[in-house]
N, C-alpha and C positions, 0 to 999 in steps of 0.2 A: 141530261147534263152530267149524270154520274159517269158515263163512259168517257165524256170529254175530260173530266177531272182525272180519271184514271190514266188516260193517254198523256195528259200534261205531266202527271206525277212520274209516269214511266220514262218520259223523255227529258224532264227537267228537274226531277226530284234529287234529293241528296245522293242517293245511290247512283243515279245516272250521272251526276256531276263528277263523283269520285271515279267512276269508270271512265269517263271522258278524260280526266287527268291521267289515268293509268294508260289509256291509249295514246295520248300525246307523248307520254314518256317513252312508250314503245317506238313512236315515230322518231323521237330524239335519239334513241339507241340505234335505230336503223341508219341514221344520217352518216356516221363514219363509213359504214359498209357501202352506202350509196355513193359517197364521194370517191372512195377508193376504186370502186367498180367503174365509175365514170372516168377516172384518170387512166385506168387500164384500157378502157374502150377507146379513148382518144389516141392512146399510144399504139394500139394494135389495129384498130379498124379505121381505115381512111374515110374521112367525111363524117365521122361520128360526132353528134352534137347532143350530148346528154343533158345539157342545161337549157337549151332554148328550143327544143323540139319535143312535143308531147309524145310522139312515138318512141323516140330515143329515151325519154324519161321513163316510160313504162318498161322498156327493155332493160334499162339500168336497174330499175326497181326489182324486176324479176331476177336478174342475175346477182343482185346483192343479197338475196335471201339465203342461198346455199352456204356461202361463207359464214353467215350469221348462225345458221343451224349448227355448223361444225364447231364453232367456238363454244356453243352451249353444251358440248359434251364435257366441258370442264366441270368437275364434281360440285364446286361451290356455286355454280349458277343456280342450281335447284333451290337451295335455301334462300338465296337473294330474291329470286322470282316468287317463291312462296310467300315471303314476307310482304312483298309489294302487293301480291294478289290478295293476301289475307286482309291487308289494310284498305285497299282501294276497290276491290272487285265486288264487294257486297255479296259474299258467298252465302248460300243457304245454310241454316243453322247446323244441320248434322254434318256438313262438309268437314273433312279432315285433310289437312295438308301436311306433307312431310316437313320435318324440322331440320334434319341433318343432311350432310352432303350425299350426293348420289354415288353410291359405292358399287353398284352393279350396272352392267350395260343396259339392262331393262330400264332401270331408273334414269340413266343418262339419256337414253333414246327418248323416253317420255318427256324429260325436261327439255331436250333439244327441240322436240316437236312443239312443245308449248312456246318456247322462245321464238321459234320461227313464226308461229301463229300470232303471237303478241306483236312482233315487229311488223308482220305483214298487215294486219288490221290496223296497227298503230300508224304505219306509214300512210295508208289510205285515208284514215280519219284525220290525220294531221294535214294532209294535202287538201282535203275537203274543207277543213276548218280554216285554213289559211286563204283558200281561193274563193270560196262561195260567199262568206259573209260580206266582203267588200262589194261583190257583184250584187248581192241583195240590197245593200245600202244604195247603190247607184240606181237600182230599179225603183226603190221606194221614193227616191228624190227626183226621178225622171220627169213626172208631170209638172214639177214646180221649178224646174231649172231649164237652162238651155240644153236641149237634148242632143246637141251635136257631139258632145263628148261620148255619148252612149251609142251613136249610130254605128251599127254593125259590130259592136263590142258585146253589149249585154242585152240589147234589144234589136231584133231584126228590123231592117229598114222597111220591109213590106208591111209591118204592123204599126207604122207611125200613127195611123188614124185611130188605133186602139191603145194609145199610150196611157190612157187612164187606168188600164188594167195592170200596168207595170208594178204599182205598189203591192197588189195582191200576189203577183208572181214573185216579188221579192220576199214576201212573208212566207209563201209556200217553199221558197228556196231555203229559208232559214229553218223551217219545219223539217225539210228533207235532211238538212245537216244534222239537226238534233235526232231525227229518227235513225239515221245511219250510225251515229255515235252510240245511241242507246242499243240498237240491234247488235253492233259489234261488241259492246260491253257485256250484253247479256250472253252472247255466244262464248266469250272468254270465261265468264263466271260459270257457265254450264260445263265447260271443258276443264276447268281448273282441278276439280277433285280427281278426275280420271288421269290427267297428265302430271299433276304435281302432288297427288295423294301418295300415301305409302304403297309400295309394291308388295306382293305376297312375301318376298324375302324380308322387307322391312317389318311387316306385321309379325312374321315368325321370330325375327330377332327381338322385337319388342316384347312378344309373349315370353320368350326365353328369359329376357331380363326381368320381367315381372315375376316369373316363376322362381328365379334365383333370389330375388329380394324376399319373396314370400317364404322360401325355404330358409333363408337366413333369419327372418323374424320368427318362424316356427322353432328353429333351433335354439334361439335365445330364449323363447318362451319355455321350451322344455327344460333348458338348463336352470332357469330361475325357479320353475315349478318344482323340479326335483331337489335342487340343493337347498334353497331357502324354505320351501315347503316342508321338507323333512326336518330341518332345524326347528322350525316353529312348532311342528307337531311334538317333537321331543321336548322342547322347552315347556310347552303347555302341560304335558304330563308331569314333568319334573316339578314345575311350580305348583301344580295341584297337589302332588304328594307332599311337598314341603309344607304347604299351608295346612294340610290336614294333621300333620304330626309335629307341628312347630312346638307346641307346648309339651307333648308327651315324649317326644324323641328329638331333642335339639341336635344331637349328633347327626341323625339321618337328614335333618333339615339342612345342616351345614354341608353335608355331602351333596345333597340335591342342588343347593345354590352353587357349589363348586362345579357340578356338572353343567348347570345352566351357563355359567361363565365360560367354560371350555367349549360348550356347544355353540354359543353365540360367537366366540372368537373364531372358531373354525368356519362358521357360517359367513362371517365377514370375509375371510380368506377366499372361500368359494365364490362369494359374490364378486370379489375383485377378479377372480378367474373368469366368471361368466361375462362380466362387463368387458373384459379384455377381448372377448370375441368380436366386439364391435370395432375394435381397432387392430385386429390381427393382420389386416392387409395394409395398414397405415404405418409403415416403418419409420417415416419421418416423425410421427407423433411420439413414438417411443424414444427416438434419438433426441428429440427436443426436451422432453420432460425427464428423461433418464430413468423412467419407471420400467420395471420388468414385470410382465404379467405372470402371476403364479401359474405353474402348470396345472392342467386339469387332473383331478384325482383318478386313479386307476384301481384295479383290484389289489395292487400292492398296498394300497391305503385302506383296505377293507377292515383291518383290525380296529382302527380309530372309529370308523363308522359303527361297527358292532359295539364298541365300548360306550359310545354316546347313546346308542339305542338301549343297551342294558341299564345304563344309568337312569333311564326313564322308567325302569321297572319291568322291562320286557326281557324275557329269557330267550336268547337266540342260540340255537344249537347249530354249529357250522360243520358241515361235512365237505371236505375238499381233498380228495385223494391225491391230487397232483399239485405241483407248485403253481402259484398264481402270478408270479412275476416274470414268466417267460412267454406270456401270451402276446400276440400282436398288439401294439399300442391302441389302435382304433377299436379293436374288440374289447380290450381291457377297460378303456374309458367308457364305452357304451354299457358294458356289463356292470360296471360300478354304479352308473346312474340307474340302471334297471333294478339292481338290488336295493339301492337307496329308495326308489319309488315304491318298491314292494314293501319295505319296512315301514315307510310312511303310511301306506294304506292300512297296514296292520295296526299302527298306532291310532290312526283316525277312526277306523271302523270296527276294530275289535278290542282296543284298549290294551291292558297289560296281560297279554296271553303269550304262551310259549310259541315260538316260531322256529320251524325247522328249515334250514337253508342248506341246499346241496349244490355245489359247483363242481362239475367234472368235465373232463375233456374226453369226448366219445371217439372211438376208433371207427372212422368212416373213410371214404376215399380221399377226401380233402381235409378231414378233421372237423370236429364240431364241438363247440362249448355248450353244455347244457346247464341251465340254471333252473332249479326247482325250489319253490318256496311254499310252505304249507303252514297254516295256523287255524286253530278253532275259532269259531264265532258263535255268540249266543243266538243271533238271528241270521239265518242263511242269507247271503248276499246274492240277489238274482243277477244273472248275467244279462246286461243290456247292450244291445247293438250300439257300438260307438263308444260306450262307457263314458267315464269322466275324463278330465284332462290328463290325469296321471296315466290311466290305462291307454289312452290315445297316444300319449307320449311314448310309452313302452312299445306300442305297435309301430310308431314312426321310427323309433330307433332301430327296432328289429328289421323293418323294411329297408332301411338304409344299408344294412349289411346283408340283405337278401336272406334273412333268417325267417323263423316262424315263431309264433307265440300263441298261447292259449291261456285262458283263465276261467274260473267259475267254481261253483260248489264241488266238493270232492265226490259227493254222492254216496259215501260209505258211512256217513254218520260220524266221522271223526276227522279231526284236523291234524292229529299227530301221528297218523298212520297205525294206531293201535287197533282200530276197528272194533272198539268195545261199545260203540253206539252211545257214548256219553255226550256227544254234541255234534253239531254240524261243523263242517270245515270249508276252507277256501284254499285253492291251489293255483299257483301261477307257474307256468312252464314256458321257458324261452330257450330256443336253440339258435346259436349263432355260428355260421360257417367260418372256418379259419383259413381255408386254402386261398380264398380270393384276396386276402389282405396280408398274407405273409410277405 
């Protein structure tokens, strides 16, 4: 009995009923093409009878399919058919159907093939659904009524003596209708992922869109980490210093509090700049609210960054042989963030230690900006593949400009370049090409 239940569920279950509806809709969509083809046949072919002759009906049905397939080349047919198939076809769980219009000829041809298959099977199932159930009802009622109405129509005259078998034949006829509908629906469900699913071009476009969104999120994360993270590190050291000398040196405590105020004010401005990245492509939003996103800081603003860092008790020695305000804007912005993250690392991991910062434009074929930062640390920092978020952000910024970066212990027992062996050091070196962005 298990197989019987499975067969009944496959032919009459919810999925089968929904597929049946989907096929009947296909037959309804085929009807305008069928009628138009029939009118053309009557006008062109003498003696054509597409409405009262089975042979002509089959010919009209076959000739109506090519025009239907051609109209399915319209791009919006694919999302409409995909929506109907997703709702009514009972697709297997991993199946993925395209959501947007068919933009390539590959996608259009697949959608047209699906549309033709849907209408072809739908027309057959609709015809069977309309014609066979009434005949089955006549067969079931044949032994109990005057059989003259069925003579030669649904029951052969030669089998009058066996008319008691007519109800069984009617039930088998209904089962055949259900089986045909279930088989056609299963065939459509099997073909839907291949014909209505995303094409390789669609998958590539979706992957590029996901990559762009991920790059945008990573960019925002880097900006937040570098700007706000640096400010919090500096404020932490400044607040700690003020707390320790609050009673012994009130003047220093006041200076530290003033530095905290300035640092947080600048951090709020940078936060507005970072959040503005979320709306940089939304010009209407800026027009509606009248706000202007503050420009991102560049190396021209380096003096303020160094002043806030020095206010936290860190000595920063800057060596910049050339002007810093003539660099390409893209390089200058990324270089500022790299320096900011390097100073943040020194604050977090080394404390109040002297930092040597050198920014120079090297003479190469296309020009190159070199940033070198060194500081001593009490405990050498081991270079770990991947690093933390800050070092990873420096690597990502450098990669965006097709530059190179390296970091790790100096290995000479010094962080200030003196080589006296007084302590271990840490060095960050970044090279950014200038020619590609000028």
